C-alpha positions as CSV (number, residue, x, y, z in Angstrom):
1,M,31.2,85.4,27.7
2,S,34.3,86.2,25.5
3,D,35.4,83.6,23.1
4,E,38.9,84.4,24.2
5,K,38.6,83.9,27.9
6,P,38.5,80.3,29.1
7,V,35.3,79.3,30.9
8,I,33.5,76.2,32.3
9,L,29.8,76.1,31.2
10,V,27.7,73.9,33.5
11,D,24.5,72.2,32.7
12,A,23.6,72.9,36.2
13,D,20.1,71.5,36.9
14,A,21.3,68.1,37.8
15,C,25.0,68.5,38.1
16,P,26.4,66.5,41.0
17,V,30.0,67.9,40.8
18,K,29.5,71.7,41.3
19,D,31.8,71.9,44.2
20,E,34.7,70.1,42.2
21,I,34.1,72.5,39.3
22,Y,34.5,75.4,41.7
23,K,37.7,74.0,43.1
24,V,39.3,73.5,39.8
25,A,38.2,76.9,38.4
26,E,39.6,78.6,41.4
27,R,42.9,76.7,41.2
28,H,43.4,77.7,37.5
29,G,41.8,81.2,37.7
30,I,39.0,80.6,35.1
31,D,35.3,81.6,35.3
32,V,32.4,79.2,35.8
33,L,28.9,79.9,34.3
34,L,26.1,77.7,35.6
35,V,23.1,77.6,33.2
36,A,19.8,76.3,34.7
37,N,16.1,76.4,34.3
38,S,15.6,77.7,38.0
39,W,17.6,79.6,40.5
40,M,20.0,77.8,42.8
41,R,22.3,78.9,45.5
42,I,25.9,79.4,44.4
43,P,29.0,80.5,46.3
44,R,29.6,84.3,46.3
45,E,32.8,84.3,44.3
46,P,33.6,86.6,41.5
47,F,34.6,83.8,39.1
48,I,31.2,82.0,39.4
49,R,28.1,83.2,37.8
50,M,24.6,81.9,37.3
51,E,22.3,82.3,34.4
52,V,18.6,81.2,34.7
53,V,16.8,80.5,31.3
54,S,13.2,79.8,30.6
55,D,11.9,76.3,31.5
56,G,11.2,75.7,27.8
57,F,12.4,72.4,26.2
58,D,16.2,72.5,25.7
59,A,16.4,76.2,26.8
60,A,19.5,75.5,29.0
61,D,21.0,73.3,26.4
62,D,20.5,76.0,23.7
63,R,22.1,78.8,25.8
64,I,25.1,76.6,26.6
65,V,25.6,75.7,22.9
66,E,25.1,79.4,22.1
67,L,28.1,80.4,24.5
68,A,30.2,77.3,23.7
69,G,33.4,77.6,21.6
70,R,37.0,76.8,21.4
71,H,37.8,78.3,24.9
72,T,35.0,76.5,26.8
73,I,34.6,73.3,28.6
74,V,31.0,72.0,29.0
75,V,30.1,69.9,31.9
76,T,27.0,67.8,31.4
77,T,25.4,64.4,31.7
78,D,23.4,65.0,28.5
79,I,25.1,63.1,25.6
80,L,23.1,65.1,22.9
81,L,24.2,68.4,24.6
82,A,27.8,67.1,24.6
83,E,27.5,66.4,20.9
84,R,26.2,69.9,20.2
85,A,29.0,71.5,22.4
86,L,31.7,69.5,20.5
87,G,30.2,70.7,17.2
88,A,30.6,74.3,18.6
89,G,34.2,73.7,19.1
90,A,34.1,73.2,22.9
91,M,35.5,70.5,25.0
92,A,32.9,68.4,27.0
93,I,33.0,66.1,30.0
94,S,30.5,64.1,32.0
95,A,30.0,64.3,35.7
96,K,31.6,61.0,36.0
97,G,34.8,62.2,34.5
98,V,34.5,60.8,31.0
99,P,35.5,63.2,28.4
100,F,33.3,63.4,25.3
101,T,35.4,63.5,22.1
102,A,34.8,63.7,18.4
103,D,36.0,60.0,18.2
104,S,33.6,58.8,20.9
105,I,30.5,60.9,20.7
106,G,29.0,59.0,17.8
107,A,29.0,55.7,19.7
108,Q,27.8,57.4,22.9
109,V,24.8,58.8,20.9
110,A,24.0,55.3,19.4
111,V,24.1,53.6,22.8
112,R,21.8,56.3,24.3
113,A,19.3,55.8,21.4
114,I,19.4,51.9,21.8
115,M,18.8,52.3,25.7
116,A,15.9,54.7,25.0
117,D,14.4,52.2,22.6
118,L,14.9,49.3,25.1
119,R,13.2,51.4,28.0
120,S,10.2,52.4,25.7
121,G,9.7,48.8,24.5
122,V,9.4,47.2,27.9
123,A,5.9,47.3,29.3
124,N,5.5,47.0,33.1
125,Q,9.2,46.1,33.6
126,T,11.8,48.1,35.4
127,I,15.0,48.7,33.6
128,G,17.7,50.1,35.8
129,G,19.0,53.6,35.3
130,P,22.6,54.7,35.6
131,A,24.7,53.3,38.4
132,P,24.7,55.5,41.6
133,F,27.1,58.4,41.8
134,T,30.2,57.3,43.9
135,K,33.0,58.8,45.6
136,A,35.3,57.3,43.0
137,D,33.3,59.1,40.3
138,R,33.7,62.4,42.0
139,S,37.5,61.9,42.3
140,R,37.8,60.7,38.6
141,F,35.8,63.8,37.6
142,L,38.1,66.2,39.6
143,Q,41.2,64.7,38.0
144,A,39.8,64.7,34.4
145,L,38.5,68.2,34.7
146,D,41.8,69.4,36.0
147,T,43.6,67.8,33.1
148,M,41.2,69.2,30.6
149,V,41.5,72.8,32.0
150,R,45.3,72.5,31.8
151,R,45.0,71.4,28.2
152,L,42.5,74.4,27.5
153,L,44.9,76.9,29.0
154,R,47.8,75.5,27.0
155,G,45.7,76.0,23.8
156,A,45.8,72.3,22.9
């Protein structure tokens, strides 16, 4: 991937908004690269590509960060990957349409660590995971990604 051509990099293994990504990318004429640990079916469109990496720990994340730069948007639910992508100069957004920013990522990483500590410290009790993915989340993501792509294309 060229650092000069805008691209959406997708942490694809558990991404629930692939169709929305394709729609925004096609509308704006930019490429999409899905990075995953295993092959998955993707639309046969010239602007969509798939890269399968090893199933090693963080292999997909490492590849995404390797490709990330100032002309990329990273779509991920992984806060630590988002932090790394921001460090590489990319924009990052969650599947629920929440942008990760330099101002917010520190707090998001801290909350993640607290929640991990809470989960590991509770024996024989169930702590709920994230809220179910909703139609409103999908709509919010579509709008937020479109806004982020327009900002990327303007060079902001």
